BALOBA-1460 file (C-alpha; in Angstrom, 3 decimals):
// residues 310
<rec num="1" residu="m" x="-47.466" y="43.608" z="-38.782"/>
<rec num="2" residu="l" x="-50.102" y="41.480" z="-37.056"/>
<rec num="3" residu="s" x="-52.092" y="42.972" z="-34.212"/>
<rec num="4" residu="q" x="-52.055" y="41.416" z="-30.792"/>
<rec num="5" residu="h" x="-55.484" y="39.916" z="-31.386"/>
<rec num="6" residu="e" x="-54.391" y="38.377" z="-34.702"/>
<rec num="7" residu="q" x="-51.254" y="36.935" z="-33.102"/>
<rec num="8" residu="k" x="-53.369" y="35.387" z="-30.374"/>
<rec num="9" residu="q" x="-55.682" y="33.861" z="-32.962"/>
<rec num="10" residu="e" x="-52.741" y="32.377" z="-34.862"/>
<rec num="11" residu="s" x="-51.325" y="30.884" z="-31.695"/>
<rec num="12" residu="l" x="-54.678" y="29.340" z="-30.868"/>
<rec num="13" residu="q" x="-54.862" y="27.859" z="-34.381"/>
<rec num="14" residu="v" x="-51.401" y="26.299" z="-34.019"/>
<rec num="15" residu="i" x="-52.313" y="24.847" z="-30.631"/>
<rec num="16" residu="k" x="-55.572" y="23.512" z="-32.029"/>
<rec num="17" residu="f" x="-53.704" y="22.013" z="-35.015"/>
<rec num="18" residu="i" x="-51.257" y="20.241" z="-32.680"/>
<rec num="19" residu="q" x="-54.036" y="18.965" z="-30.408"/>
<rec num="20" residu="t" x="-56.046" y="17.705" z="-33.374"/>
<rec num="21" residu="n" x="-53.104" y="15.922" z="-35.010"/>
<rec num="22" residu="k" x="-50.944" y="15.144" z="-31.980"/>
<rec num="23" residu="k" x="-51.306" y="11.427" z="-32.474"/>
<rec num="24" residu="r" x="-49.954" y="11.649" z="-35.999"/>
<rec num="25" residu="l" x="-47.280" y="14.214" z="-35.029"/>
<rec num="26" residu="i" x="-45.973" y="11.800" z="-32.400"/>
<rec num="27" residu="l" x="-46.496" y="8.497" z="-34.190"/>
<rec num="28" residu="v" x="-44.896" y="9.297" z="-37.584"/>
<rec num="29" residu="p" x="-41.597" y="10.704" z="-36.171"/>
<rec num="30" residu="t" x="-41.438" y="7.797" z="-33.702"/>
<rec num="31" residu="i" x="-41.831" y="5.276" z="-36.509"/>
<rec num="32" residu="a" x="-39.180" y="7.138" z="-38.541"/>
<rec num="33" residu="i" x="-36.753" y="7.015" z="-35.598"/>
<rec num="34" residu="v" x="-37.326" y="3.274" z="-35.111"/>
<rec num="35" residu="i" x="-36.783" y="2.635" z="-38.819"/>
<rec num="36" residu="s" x="-33.582" y="4.732" z="-38.806"/>
<rec num="37" residu="v" x="-32.227" y="2.784" z="-35.831"/>
<rec num="38" residu="i" x="-32.923" y="-0.526" z="-37.555"/>
<rec num="39" residu="i" x="-31.327" y="0.645" z="-40.820"/>
<rec num="40" residu="t" x="-28.318" y="2.092" z="-38.951"/>
<rec num="41" residu="f" x="-27.807" y="-1.268" z="-37.239"/>
<rec num="42" residu="f" x="-27.237" y="-2.922" z="-40.627"/>
<rec num="43" residu="i" x="-24.979" y="-0.193" z="-42.052"/>
<rec num="44" residu="p" x="-21.286" y="-1.337" z="-41.917"/>
<rec num="45" residu="k" x="-19.306" y="0.420" z="-39.203"/>
<rec num="46" residu="q" x="-16.516" y="2.757" z="-40.303"/>
<rec num="47" residu="y" x="-13.221" y="3.236" z="-38.431"/>
<rec num="48" residu="f" x="-10.870" y="6.188" z="-38.784"/>
<rec num="49" residu="s" x="-7.080" y="6.508" z="-38.452"/>
<rec num="50" residu="s" x="-4.696" y="9.323" z="-39.310"/>
<rec num="51" residu="g" x="-1.033" y="10.275" z="-39.301"/>
<rec num="52" residu="i" x="0.852" y="13.575" z="-39.552"/>
<rec num="53" residu="v" x="4.079" y="14.206" z="-41.477"/>
<rec num="54" residu="f" x="6.288" y="17.155" z="-42.410"/>
<rec num="55" residu="p" x="8.305" y="17.409" z="-45.640"/>
<rec num="56" residu="p" x="12.108" y="17.822" z="-45.405"/>
<rec num="57" residu="d" x="13.526" y="21.128" z="-46.543"/>
<rec num="58" residu="h" x="15.809" y="19.680" z="-49.248"/>
<rec num="59" residu="p" x="16.205" y="16.373" z="-51.123"/>
<rec num="60" residu="s" x="19.957" y="16.371" z="-50.385"/>
<rec num="61" residu="l" x="21.041" y="14.480" z="-47.265"/>
<rec num="62" residu="d" x="24.070" y="16.760" z="-46.679"/>
<rec num="63" residu="n" x="21.905" y="19.888" z="-46.773"/>
<rec num="64" residu="n" x="19.406" y="18.375" z="-44.348"/>
<rec num="65" residu="v" x="22.156" y="17.367" z="-41.938"/>
<rec num="66" residu="s" x="23.639" y="20.874" z="-41.918"/>
<rec num="67" residu="n" x="20.228" y="22.584" z="-41.981"/>
<rec num="68" residu="p" x="17.588" y="20.186" z="-40.586"/>
<rec num="69" residu="n" x="14.477" y="22.314" z="-41.111"/>
<rec num="70" residu="f" x="10.963" y="21.371" z="-42.112"/>
<rec num="71" residu="g" x="9.960" y="22.207" z="-45.664"/>
<rec num="72" residu="y" x="7.726" y="25.160" z="-46.529"/>
<rec num="73" residu="d" x="4.699" y="25.470" z="-48.795"/>
<rec num="74" residu="v" x="6.519" y="24.400" z="-51.965"/>
<rec num="75" residu="e" x="7.906" y="21.234" z="-50.369"/>
<rec num="76" residu="a" x="4.547" y="20.518" z="-48.709"/>
<rec num="77" residu="d" x="2.710" y="20.863" z="-52.037"/>
<rec num="78" residu="r" x="5.204" y="18.560" z="-53.764"/>
<rec num="79" residu="l" x="4.841" y="15.958" z="-51.038"/>
<rec num="80" residu="l" x="1.056" y="16.267" z="-51.210"/>
<rec num="81" residu="q" x="1.231" y="15.633" z="-54.955"/>
<rec num="82" residu="i" x="3.197" y="12.424" z="-54.335"/>
<rec num="83" residu="f" x="0.631" y="11.277" z="-51.753"/>
<rec num="84" residu="q" x="-2.160" y="11.866" z="-54.267"/>
<rec num="85" residu="s" x="-0.370" y="10.143" z="-57.140"/>
<rec num="86" residu="n" x="-1.621" y="7.039" z="-58.922"/>
<rec num="87" residu="s" x="1.602" y="5.209" z="-58.055"/>
<rec num="88" residu="i" x="0.811" y="5.477" z="-54.332"/>
<rec num="89" residu="m" x="-2.816" y="4.486" z="-54.919"/>
<rec num="90" residu="d" x="-1.808" y="1.461" z="-57.012"/>
<rec num="91" residu="s" x="0.732" y="0.390" z="-54.415"/>
<rec num="92" residu="v" x="-1.842" y="0.619" z="-51.600"/>
<rec num="93" residu="a" x="-4.481" y="-1.184" z="-53.666"/>
<rec num="94" residu="t" x="-2.075" y="-4.036" z="-54.420"/>
<rec num="95" residu="k" x="-0.696" y="-4.271" z="-50.888"/>
<rec num="96" residu="f" x="-4.118" y="-4.483" z="-49.196"/>
<rec num="97" residu="n" x="-6.040" y="-6.113" z="-52.061"/>
<rec num="98" residu="l" x="-8.519" y="-3.252" z="-52.297"/>
<rec num="99" residu="f" x="-9.906" y="-4.814" z="-55.461"/>
<rec num="100" residu="n" x="-11.637" y="-7.444" z="-53.331"/>
<rec num="101" residu="y" x="-12.401" y="-4.961" z="-50.551"/>
<rec num="102" residu="y" x="-14.308" y="-2.747" z="-52.995"/>
<rec num="103" residu="e" x="-15.704" y="-5.814" z="-54.812"/>
<rec num="104" residu="l" x="-14.189" y="-4.803" z="-58.147"/>
<rec num="105" residu="d" x="-14.000" y="-7.007" z="-61.196"/>
<rec num="106" residu="k" x="-11.047" y="-6.229" z="-63.469"/>
<rec num="107" residu="a" x="-13.060" y="-7.583" z="-66.371"/>
<rec num="108" residu="d" x="-15.236" y="-4.472" z="-66.117"/>
<rec num="109" residu="l" x="-14.073" y="-1.558" z="-68.237"/>
<rec num="110" residu="d" x="-14.674" y="0.957" z="-65.454"/>
<rec num="111" residu="w" x="-12.945" y="-0.965" z="-62.643"/>
<rec num="112" residu="r" x="-10.141" y="1.599" z="-62.359"/>
<rec num="113" residu="d" x="-12.548" y="4.542" z="-62.261"/>
<rec num="114" residu="r" x="-14.469" y="2.824" z="-59.465"/>
<rec num="115" residu="l" x="-11.246" y="2.048" z="-57.608"/>
<rec num="116" residu="t" x="-10.147" y="5.696" z="-57.830"/>
<rec num="117" residu="k" x="-13.549" y="6.924" z="-56.637"/>
<rec num="118" residu="e" x="-13.695" y="4.535" z="-53.663"/>
<rec num="119" residu="y" x="-10.059" y="5.092" z="-52.730"/>
<rec num="120" residu="k" x="-10.315" y="8.887" z="-52.790"/>
<rec num="121" residu="n" x="-13.468" y="8.678" z="-50.711"/>
<rec num="122" residu="d" x="-11.746" y="6.532" z="-48.048"/>
<rec num="123" residu="v" x="-8.167" y="7.886" z="-48.134"/>
<rec num="124" residu="r" x="-7.597" y="11.618" z="-47.856"/>
<rec num="125" residu="f" x="-4.702" y="14.061" z="-47.617"/>
<rec num="126" residu="e" x="-4.851" y="17.561" z="-46.177"/>
<rec num="127" residu="r" x="-2.165" y="20.219" z="-45.949"/>
<rec num="128" residu="t" x="-2.429" y="22.272" z="-42.764"/>
<rec num="129" residu="r" x="-1.463" y="25.895" z="-42.246"/>
<rec num="130" residu="y" x="1.606" y="24.631" z="-40.363"/>
<rec num="131" residu="m" x="2.868" y="22.979" z="-43.610"/>
<rec num="132" residu="s" x="2.254" y="19.508" z="-42.220"/>
<rec num="133" residu="i" x="0.183" y="16.945" z="-44.097"/>
<rec num="134" residu="i" x="-2.526" y="14.844" z="-42.452"/>
<rec num="135" residu="i" x="-3.033" y="11.413" z="-43.982"/>
<rec num="136" residu="s" x="-6.329" y="9.778" z="-43.048"/>
<rec num="137" residu="a" x="-8.121" y="6.554" z="-43.913"/>
<rec num="138" residu="q" x="-11.656" y="5.425" z="-43.078"/>
<rec num="139" residu="t" x="-12.610" y="1.797" z="-43.736"/>
<rec num="140" residu="k" x="-14.746" y="-1.014" z="-42.309"/>
<rec num="141" residu="d" x="-11.690" y="-2.492" z="-40.556"/>
<rec num="142" residu="p" x="-9.911" y="-0.464" z="-37.832"/>
<rec num="143" residu="e" x="-6.598" y="-2.232" z="-38.431"/>
<rec num="144" residu="l" x="-6.864" y="-1.741" z="-42.187"/>
<rec num="145" residu="s" x="-7.369" y="2.015" z="-41.722"/>
<rec num="146" residu="a" x="-4.223" y="2.332" z="-39.587"/>
<rec num="147" residu="n" x="-2.184" y="0.028" z="-41.806"/>
<rec num="148" residu="i" x="-3.053" y="1.982" z="-44.949"/>
<rec num="149" residu="v" x="-1.925" y="5.271" z="-43.395"/>
<rec num="150" residu="n" x="1.342" y="3.814" z="-42.082"/>
<rec num="151" residu="y" x="2.052" y="2.065" z="-45.371"/>
<rec num="152" residu="i" x="1.553" y="5.314" z="-47.305"/>
<rec num="153" residu="i" x="4.024" y="7.073" z="-44.996"/>
<rec num="154" residu="e" x="6.549" y="4.255" z="-45.432"/>
<rec num="155" residu="s" x="6.176" y="3.774" z="-49.187"/>
<rec num="156" residu="t" x="6.285" y="7.505" z="-49.929"/>
<rec num="157" residu="n" x="9.981" y="7.580" z="-49.016"/>
<rec num="158" residu="r" x="10.667" y="4.906" z="-51.648"/>
<rec num="159" residu="v" x="8.663" y="6.785" z="-54.270"/>
<rec num="160" residu="r" x="10.483" y="10.033" z="-53.457"/>
<rec num="161" residu="e" x="13.876" y="8.341" z="-53.719"/>
<rec num="162" residu="k" x="13.018" y="6.798" z="-57.082"/>
<rec num="163" residu="l" x="11.622" y="10.098" z="-58.341"/>
<rec num="164" residu="y" x="14.513" y="12.283" z="-57.207"/>
<rec num="165" residu="k" x="17.175" y="9.872" z="-58.490"/>
<rec num="166" residu="q" x="15.813" y="9.477" z="-62.019"/>
<rec num="167" residu="n" x="17.912" y="12.391" z="-63.288"/>
<rec num="168" residu="v" x="20.797" y="11.550" z="-60.961"/>
<rec num="169" residu="l" x="20.953" y="8.055" z="-62.480"/>
<rec num="170" residu="t" x="21.269" y="9.527" z="-65.972"/>
<rec num="171" residu="a" x="24.010" y="11.894" z="-64.795"/>
<rec num="172" residu="y" x="25.759" y="9.036" z="-62.986"/>
<rec num="173" residu="d" x="25.838" y="6.823" z="-66.087"/>
<rec num="174" residu="k" x="27.240" y="9.680" z="-68.202"/>
<rec num="175" residu="a" x="29.844" y="10.682" z="-65.588"/>
<rec num="176" residu="e" x="31.005" y="7.057" z="-65.268"/>
<rec num="177" residu="h" x="31.197" y="6.669" z="-69.052"/>
<rec num="178" residu="d" x="33.181" y="9.914" z="-69.516"/>
<rec num="179" residu="f" x="35.574" y="9.058" z="-66.677"/>
<rec num="180" residu="l" x="36.313" y="5.572" z="-68.053"/>
<rec num="181" residu="i" x="37.048" y="7.018" z="-71.506"/>
<rec num="182" residu="q" x="39.568" y="9.476" z="-70.039"/>
<rec num="183" residu="k" x="41.115" y="6.719" z="-67.904"/>
<rec num="184" residu="r" x="41.556" y="4.428" z="-70.901"/>
<rec num="185" residu="l" x="43.256" y="7.256" z="-72.834"/>
<rec num="186" residu="a" x="45.629" y="7.948" z="-69.928"/>
<rec num="187" residu="d" x="46.384" y="4.228" z="-69.473"/>
<rec num="188" residu="s" x="47.184" y="3.770" z="-73.175"/>
<rec num="189" residu="m" x="49.498" y="6.808" z="-73.116"/>
<rec num="190" residu="l" x="51.255" y="5.448" z="-70.036"/>
<rec num="191" residu="i" x="51.835" y="2.068" z="-71.684"/>
<rec num="192" residu="k" x="53.470" y="3.761" z="-74.695"/>
<rec num="193" residu="l" x="55.606" y="5.963" z="-72.425"/>
<rec num="194" residu="k" x="56.876" y="2.922" z="-70.529"/>
<rec num="195" residu="k" x="57.874" y="1.266" z="-73.811"/>
<rec num="196" residu="d" x="59.731" y="4.413" z="-74.930"/>
<rec num="197" residu="i" x="61.504" y="4.681" z="-71.584"/>
<rec num="198" residu="e" x="62.529" y="1.030" z="-71.797"/>
<rec num="199" residu="l" x="63.782" y="1.586" z="-75.331"/>
<rec num="200" residu="l" x="65.884" y="4.569" z="-74.202"/>
<rec num="201" residu="h" x="67.269" y="2.654" z="-71.215"/>
<rec num="202" residu="i" x="66.469" y="5.383" z="-68.688"/>
<rec num="203" residu="s" x="64.736" y="5.291" z="-65.282"/>
<rec num="204" residu="g" x="60.944" y="5.376" z="-65.051"/>
<rec num="205" residu="l" x="61.374" y="8.158" z="-62.469"/>
<rec num="206" residu="v" x="61.724" y="10.496" z="-65.388"/>
<rec num="207" residu="l" x="57.927" y="10.592" z="-65.461"/>
<rec num="208" residu="l" x="58.064" y="12.557" z="-62.210"/>
<rec num="209" residu="a" x="60.588" y="15.145" z="-63.434"/>
<rec num="210" residu="p" x="59.239" y="18.723" z="-63.172"/>
<rec num="211" residu="s" x="60.568" y="19.963" z="-66.526"/>
<rec num="212" residu="a" x="61.701" y="16.938" z="-68.424"/>
<rec num="213" residu="q" x="60.915" y="17.807" z="-72.010"/>
<rec num="214" residu="l" x="64.192" y="19.344" z="-73.266"/>
<rec num="215" residu="n" x="66.479" y="17.055" z="-71.307"/>
<rec num="216" residu="i" x="64.635" y="13.921" z="-72.250"/>
<rec num="217" residu="d" x="64.407" y="14.856" z="-75.911"/>
<rec num="218" residu="f" x="68.187" y="15.487" z="-75.822"/>
<rec num="219" residu="i" x="68.780" y="12.111" z="-74.140"/>
<rec num="220" residu="s" x="66.531" y="10.377" z="-76.654"/>
<rec num="221" residu="k" x="68.538" y="11.807" z="-79.540"/>
<rec num="222" residu="l" x="71.780" y="10.473" z="-77.999"/>
<rec num="223" residu="t" x="70.645" y="7.001" z="-77.003"/>
<rec num="224" residu="s" x="67.957" y="5.997" z="-79.493"/>
<rec num="225" residu="s" x="68.792" y="4.253" z="-82.733"/>
<rec num="226" residu="r" x="65.800" y="6.132" z="-84.220"/>
<rec num="227" residu="p" x="65.578" y="9.330" z="-82.170"/>
<rec num="228" residu="e" x="63.258" y="10.990" z="-84.666"/>
<rec num="229" residu="d" x="60.537" y="8.468" z="-83.705"/>
<rec num="230" residu="i" x="60.576" y="9.348" z="-79.991"/>
<rec num="231" residu="s" x="59.540" y="12.713" z="-78.479"/>
<rec num="232" residu="l" x="59.555" y="11.537" z="-74.875"/>
<rec num="233" residu="g" x="59.407" y="14.924" z="-73.216"/>
<rec num="234" residu="e" x="56.461" y="16.060" z="-75.314"/>
<rec num="235" residu="n" x="54.654" y="12.770" z="-74.711"/>
<rec num="236" residu="i" x="55.151" y="13.071" z="-70.935"/>
<rec num="237" residu="l" x="53.598" y="16.529" z="-70.970"/>
<rec num="238" residu="k" x="50.663" y="15.203" z="-73.004"/>
<rec num="239" residu="y" x="50.274" y="12.359" z="-70.518"/>
<rec num="240" residu="r" x="50.270" y="14.803" z="-67.592"/>
<rec num="241" residu="h" x="47.638" y="16.912" z="-69.339"/>
<rec num="242" residu="q" x="45.547" y="13.796" z="-69.872"/>
<rec num="243" residu="l" x="45.931" y="12.873" z="-66.191"/>
<rec num="244" residu="d" x="44.589" y="16.308" z="-65.253"/>
<rec num="245" residu="r" x="41.572" y="15.725" z="-67.516"/>
<rec num="246" residu="q" x="41.089" y="12.276" z="-66.010"/>
<rec num="247" residu="n" x="41.184" y="13.732" z="-62.489"/>
<rec num="248" residu="d" x="38.587" y="16.357" z="-63.420"/>
<rec num="249" residu="f" x="36.224" y="13.731" z="-64.800"/>
<rec num="250" residu="e" x="36.929" y="11.457" z="-61.841"/>
<rec num="251" residu="g" x="36.029" y="14.244" z="-59.406"/>
<rec num="252" residu="k" x="32.716" y="14.803" z="-61.192"/>
<rec num="253" residu="y" x="32.092" y="11.043" z="-61.226"/>
<rec num="254" residu="i" x="32.778" y="10.761" z="-57.485"/>
<rec num="255" residu="r" x="30.414" y="13.661" z="-56.690"/>
<rec num="256" residu="v" x="27.581" y="12.207" z="-58.783"/>
<rec num="257" residu="k" x="28.246" y="8.727" z="-57.378"/>
<rec num="258" residu="k" x="27.904" y="10.106" z="-53.848"/>
<rec num="259" residu="m" x="24.586" y="11.723" z="-54.800"/>
<rec num="260" residu="m" x="23.497" y="8.389" z="-56.257"/>
<rec num="261" residu="e" x="24.486" y="6.367" z="-53.200"/>
<rec num="262" residu="d" x="23.289" y="8.796" z="-50.526"/>
<rec num="263" residu="p" x="19.701" y="8.129" z="-49.433"/>
<rec num="264" residu="v" x="17.072" y="10.811" z="-49.978"/>
<rec num="265" residu="p" x="16.105" y="12.337" z="-46.600"/>
<rec num="266" residu="s" x="12.980" y="10.723" z="-45.183"/>
<rec num="267" residu="i" x="9.879" y="12.724" z="-44.449"/>
<rec num="268" residu="y" x="9.503" y="13.788" z="-40.811"/>
<rec num="269" residu="v" x="6.834" y="11.663" z="-39.120"/>
<rec num="270" residu="l" x="5.099" y="13.495" z="-36.294"/>
<rec num="271" residu="d" x="2.416" y="10.849" z="-35.696"/>
<rec num="272" residu="n" x="2.016" y="7.363" z="-37.075"/>
<rec num="273" residu="a" x="-1.505" y="5.993" z="-37.318"/>
<rec num="274" residu="i" x="-2.789" y="4.126" z="-34.253"/>
<rec num="275" residu="v" x="-5.551" y="1.532" z="-34.477"/>
<rec num="276" residu="s" x="-8.813" y="2.942" z="-33.099"/>
<rec num="277" residu="y" x="-11.709" y="0.575" z="-32.429"/>
<rec num="278" residu="k" x="-14.164" y="3.417" z="-31.867"/>
<rec num="279" residu="k" x="-16.440" y="3.705" z="-34.886"/>
<rec num="280" residu="v" x="-16.919" y="7.091" z="-36.491"/>
<rec num="281" residu="s" x="-19.991" y="6.102" z="-38.485"/>
<rec num="282" residu="p" x="-22.837" y="5.403" z="-38.715"/>
<rec num="283" residu="s" x="-24.156" y="7.511" z="-35.825"/>
<rec num="284" residu="y" x="-27.425" y="6.403" z="-34.219"/>
<rec num="285" residu="t" x="-27.958" y="9.880" z="-32.744"/>
<rec num="286" residu="i" x="-27.484" y="11.786" z="-35.991"/>
<rec num="287" residu="n" x="-29.544" y="9.331" z="-38.034"/>
<rec num="288" residu="a" x="-32.338" y="9.349" z="-35.444"/>
<rec num="289" residu="f" x="-32.367" y="13.154" z="-35.375"/>
<rec num="290" residu="i" x="-32.563" y="13.335" z="-39.170"/>
<rec num="291" residu="a" x="-35.309" y="10.692" z="-39.226"/>
<rec num="292" residu="c" x="-37.259" y="12.553" z="-36.535"/>
<rec num="293" residu="f" x="-37.059" y="15.799" z="-38.503"/>
<rec num="294" residu="i" x="-38.181" y="14.115" z="-41.739"/>
<rec num="295" residu="g" x="-40.969" y="12.222" z="-39.914"/>
<rec num="296" residu="l" x="-42.229" y="15.408" z="-38.281"/>
<rec num="297" residu="f" x="-42.184" y="17.237" z="-41.605"/>
<rec num="298" residu="l" x="-44.174" y="14.435" z="-43.255"/>
<rec num="299" residu="a" x="-46.654" y="14.337" z="-40.363"/>
<rec num="300" residu="i" x="-47.282" y="18.097" z="-40.652"/>
<rec num="301" residu="l" x="-47.585" y="17.826" z="-44.441"/>
<rec num="302" residu="i" x="-50.119" y="14.983" z="-44.189"/>
<rec num="303" residu="s" x="-52.110" y="16.790" z="-41.483"/>
<rec num="304" residu="v" x="-52.289" y="20.026" z="-43.479"/>
<rec num="305" residu="f" x="-53.311" y="18.113" z="-46.614"/>
<rec num="306" residu="k" x="-56.093" y="16.289" z="-44.794"/>
<rec num="307" residu="q" x="-57.282" y="19.461" z="-43.080"/>
<rec num="308" residu="n" x="-57.514" y="21.323" z="-46.393"/>
<rec num="309" residu="n" x="-59.502" y="18.483" z="-47.987"/>
<rec num="310" residu="k" x="-62.203" y="18.382" z="-45.302"/>
């Protein structure tokens, strides 16, 4: 630990150093500040916009109507993954012609890597502790920043719908195919039954009889010229069984069709982006402060170097 006398001597040396080099210690930082102001003037201004959304609790519209809650961490993470996907980036890049904005040439092999780097630097997504997601954009155009954020919010619903309905579409095609097969079988059986009934000269109401098999088979044996070829009662029971199968497949088809036709619940939009004409960068104050610090450091370094070489 330095004694009081030694501390006083050190203080005097510092004061003497400042007095000896005060011109340089003032001039160099001042020049640095002026240079930083000039450079900052030519740096393109950046404008910031942001929006806030919440994920729905479930991709089913019926469930969200009966239980309209916000999603939790799992839903928020899934939505965040969609926001960060290449499909959203490509859609934004095409919509706002970011290839020209970033001065990219598609003839270059690395144009996509550069696009991804620039895009991720300007457009960001952040999940908050409240399970909301903040979408932000910072560009040289205040309207472009707001438009990008709002477009991402809007287009995400379309991407979600396409994504969620990929499997539903496959199930829908299969359910429709299976139902039509069962319907064709039932229709063909009905056509044959109507011909048999016409041949036996009995009323078509027999199809509605609760227990027709024995009676109808007995009637067929009495009235048909070839009764051994007609088992009307048995065929009616087979037709009814086929109708039950058709109804089962039709019910499944109707349920899947409803899932296919119902829209996927939209994300909850708390705030859309609003155009802000207040620049967020560059900052004259911050750049001047940094320049002053660097200039002062250089001035001290030069002064010490010159003093040691005397």
